[in-house]
C-alpha positions as CSV (number, residue, x, y, z in Angstrom):
1,X,107.1,125.9,110.8
2,X,108.0,122.4,112.0
3,X,106.8,119.5,109.9
4,X,107.1,116.0,111.3
5,X,108.7,113.2,109.4
6,X,105.9,111.7,107.1
7,X,104.5,108.4,108.1
8,X,106.0,105.7,105.9
9,X,104.0,104.2,103.1
10,X,104.5,100.8,101.6
11,X,102.4,100.3,98.5
12,X,102.2,97.2,96.4
13,X,101.8,97.6,92.7
14,X,100.4,94.3,91.3
15,X,100.6,95.7,87.7
16,X,98.8,93.4,85.2
17,X,98.8,90.4,87.6
18,X,96.1,88.9,89.7
19,X,92.7,87.3,89.4
20,X,90.0,86.6,92.0
21,X,92.1,83.8,93.5
22,X,94.8,86.3,94.3
23,X,92.7,88.0,96.9
24,X,93.8,85.4,99.4
25,X,97.3,86.8,99.4
26,X,95.9,90.3,100.2
27,X,93.9,88.8,103.0
28,X,97.0,87.2,104.4
29,X,98.9,90.5,104.1
30,X,96.2,92.3,106.1
31,X,96.3,89.6,108.8
32,X,100.0,89.7,109.1
33,X,100.6,93.4,109.6
34,X,101.1,93.3,113.3
35,X,102.0,96.6,114.9
36,X,103.8,98.2,111.9
37,X,104.1,102.0,111.9
38,X,103.7,102.2,108.2
39,X,100.6,102.8,106.1
40,X,100.1,99.9,103.7
41,X,98.4,99.9,100.4
42,X,97.8,97.4,97.6
43,X,97.1,98.6,94.0
44,X,95.6,95.7,92.0
45,X,94.4,95.7,88.4
46,X,91.2,97.7,87.9
47,X,89.2,94.4,87.7
48,X,90.0,93.6,91.3
49,X,89.7,97.1,93.0
50,X,86.1,96.6,94.2
51,X,86.6,93.0,95.3
52,X,89.8,93.8,97.1
53,X,88.2,96.8,98.9
54,X,85.5,94.4,100.1
55,X,88.1,91.8,101.3
56,X,90.1,94.5,103.1
57,X,87.2,96.5,104.4
58,X,87.8,95.7,108.1
59,X,91.6,95.9,107.8
60,X,94.2,98.7,107.9
61,X,95.3,98.0,104.3
62,X,94.3,100.7,101.8
63,X,93.4,100.0,98.2
64,X,94.6,101.9,95.2
65,X,94.4,102.1,91.5
66,X,97.3,101.9,89.0
67,X,96.2,104.7,86.8
68,X,93.3,107.0,85.9
69,X,92.2,109.1,83.0
70,X,92.6,112.9,83.2
71,X,88.9,113.4,82.4
72,X,86.1,112.6,84.7
73,X,83.9,110.8,82.2
74,X,83.5,110.4,78.4
75,X,84.1,108.4,75.3
76,X,87.4,106.8,76.4
77,X,87.0,103.1,75.7
78,X,89.1,101.0,78.0
79,X,90.0,103.8,80.4
80,X,89.1,104.2,84.1
81,X,88.3,107.6,85.7
82,X,89.4,108.6,89.2
83,X,85.8,108.9,90.2
84,X,85.2,105.3,89.2
85,X,88.2,104.1,91.2
86,X,86.9,106.0,94.2
87,X,83.5,104.5,93.7
88,X,85.0,101.0,93.6
89,X,86.7,101.6,97.0
90,X,90.1,102.9,96.1
91,X,91.8,105.5,98.3
92,X,94.9,106.1,96.3
93,X,96.2,105.9,92.8
94,X,99.6,105.5,91.1
95,X,100.2,108.0,88.4
96,X,103.1,108.6,86.0
97,X,104.7,105.1,86.4
98,X,107.6,104.6,84.0
99,X,105.7,101.8,82.3
100,X,102.9,104.4,81.5
101,X,105.4,107.1,80.5
102,X,107.3,104.8,78.2
103,X,104.7,102.4,76.9
104,X,101.8,104.9,76.6
105,X,103.7,108.1,75.9
106,X,102.6,109.9,79.0
107,X,104.2,113.3,79.5
108,X,104.7,115.3,82.7
109,X,101.8,117.6,81.6
110,X,99.4,114.6,81.2
111,X,100.5,113.2,84.5
112,X,99.8,116.5,86.2
113,X,96.3,116.5,84.7
114,X,95.7,113.0,86.0
115,X,96.9,114.2,89.5
116,X,94.4,117.0,89.3
117,X,91.7,114.5,88.4
118,X,92.6,112.2,91.3
119,X,92.4,115.1,93.7
120,X,88.9,116.0,92.5
121,X,87.8,112.5,93.1
122,X,89.3,112.5,96.6
123,X,92.1,110.0,95.8
124,X,95.6,110.3,97.2
125,X,98.2,110.3,94.4
126,X,101.4,108.4,94.3
127,X,103.4,110.2,91.6
128,X,106.2,108.3,90.0
129,X,109.5,109.8,88.6
130,X,112.7,108.2,87.5
131,X,115.6,108.2,84.9
132,X,116.6,105.7,82.3
133,X,120.0,104.0,82.3
134,X,121.2,106.1,79.5
135,X,120.2,109.3,81.4
136,X,122.0,108.1,84.5
137,X,125.2,107.2,82.6
138,X,125.0,110.6,81.0
139,X,125.0,112.3,84.4
140,X,121.4,113.6,83.8
141,X,119.6,111.6,86.6
142,X,119.1,114.5,89.0
143,X,118.0,117.0,86.3
144,X,115.6,114.4,84.8
145,X,114.0,113.5,88.1
146,X,113.7,117.0,89.5
147,X,112.3,118.1,86.1
148,X,109.7,115.4,86.3
149,X,108.7,116.4,89.8
150,X,108.2,120.1,88.8
151,X,106.3,119.1,85.6
152,X,104.1,116.4,87.1
153,X,103.0,118.0,90.3
154,X,100.2,120.6,90.0
155,X,100.0,123.5,92.4
156,X,96.8,122.3,94.0
157,X,98.8,119.5,95.7
158,X,100.0,122.2,98.2
159,X,97.4,121.3,100.9
160,X,96.8,117.7,99.9
161,X,98.3,114.4,101.0
162,X,100.4,112.8,98.3
163,X,103.7,111.0,97.8
164,X,106.4,110.9,95.2
165,X,107.9,107.6,94.2
166,X,111.4,107.5,92.8
167,X,111.8,104.6,90.5
168,X,114.9,104.4,88.4
169,X,113.6,102.9,85.2
170,X,116.7,100.7,84.8
171,X,116.0,99.0,88.2
172,X,112.4,98.1,87.7
173,X,112.0,94.3,87.4
174,X,115.6,93.9,86.5
175,X,117.0,92.8,89.9
176,X,119.4,95.8,89.7
177,X,119.3,98.3,92.5
178,X,121.1,101.7,92.9
179,X,123.6,102.0,95.8
180,X,122.3,103.5,99.0
181,X,124.3,106.7,98.3
182,X,122.7,107.0,94.8
183,X,119.2,106.5,96.3
184,X,119.9,109.1,99.0
185,X,121.3,111.6,96.4
186,X,118.1,111.5,94.3
187,X,115.8,111.5,97.3
188,X,117.5,114.6,98.7
189,X,117.2,116.3,95.4
190,X,113.5,115.5,95.3
191,X,113.0,116.8,98.8
192,X,114.7,120.1,97.9
193,X,112.4,120.4,94.9
194,X,109.3,119.7,97.0
195,X,110.3,122.3,99.5
196,X,111.0,124.8,96.7
197,X,107.6,124.1,95.2
198,X,105.5,123.8,98.4
199,X,107.5,125.4,101.2
200,X,107.4,123.8,104.6
201,X,104.6,121.4,103.5
202,X,107.1,119.8,101.1
203,X,109.0,118.5,104.1
204,X,106.0,116.4,105.0
205,X,105.7,114.5,101.7
206,X,106.7,110.8,101.8
207,X,109.3,110.0,99.1
208,X,109.1,106.3,98.3
209,X,111.7,104.2,96.6
210,X,110.7,101.7,94.0
211,X,112.7,99.3,91.8
212,X,113.5,95.7,92.7
213,X,112.6,96.1,96.4
214,X,112.6,92.8,98.2
215,X,112.8,91.5,101.7
216,X,116.6,91.0,101.4
217,X,117.3,94.7,100.6
218,X,114.3,96.4,102.2
219,X,115.8,97.3,105.5
220,X,118.9,99.0,104.0
221,X,116.7,101.0,101.5
222,X,114.0,102.0,103.9
223,X,116.5,103.3,106.5
224,X,118.3,105.5,104.0
225,X,118.1,109.2,104.3
226,X,114.9,110.7,102.9
227,X,113.4,107.4,102.0
228,X,109.8,107.4,103.4
229,X,108.6,104.1,102.1
230,X,108.5,101.9,99.1
231,X,106.5,101.2,95.9
232,X,106.9,97.5,95.5
233,X,106.2,95.5,92.3
234,X,106.7,91.7,92.1
235,X,107.4,91.2,95.8
236,X,103.9,92.5,96.7
237,X,102.2,89.6,94.9
238,X,103.2,87.2,97.7
239,X,102.1,87.8,101.3
240,X,105.3,86.5,102.8
241,X,107.6,88.7,100.7
242,X,105.4,91.8,101.0
243,X,105.2,91.4,104.8
244,X,108.9,91.0,105.0
245,X,109.3,94.4,103.4
246,X,106.7,96.0,105.6
247,X,108.4,94.6,108.7
248,X,111.7,96.2,107.6
249,X,110.3,99.7,108.2
């Protein structure tokens, strides 16, 4: 079975940044896309999902959430369900980000439950994996990352659209970036794991790179073997920077 190369995805993660005035940046991003071959998404704080969806309604830019609860509803003060994100206009959701895994104690099992919740709500998951600096120095990077892939991806993803984002924890927000061979090594290991889990369909999953992606290094990263896009943090907050990354596809 032949599976074509997945369409690149460039997703911006605004994290806990942005208020109503920030929507202008998103509007400029939508207006500056040009004829890019990539799918483009912006994942703002939950407070902006509905307003951003309204601003981008007539554009090609997708809107995503940054997390969702594993349950569909209930007494979970401060949490947001996948159904609520979808109702607000989201099409995607980031799950298992290292900042959630480290700061909120999220396990692979919990991430997998959240992925299942996202699928039930019709959201496309972006599932994050990545090793710490100590794990990389200890030669454990591939084992950690492939273990997270196996533990965080439920079986029902087999016939659904989703992506995996490799984010080395030590590169997020630090300005540090793995070498291209290091990125390729991990992405190839992720691809092998996906095809082991899902067969030929695993070849059609976009594997994104995230971790200090910026206009100056985007082209080299995005053209590396098995890199199918990027999950962008700080550089997605400014239209000029984010568009520079998109144009590097």
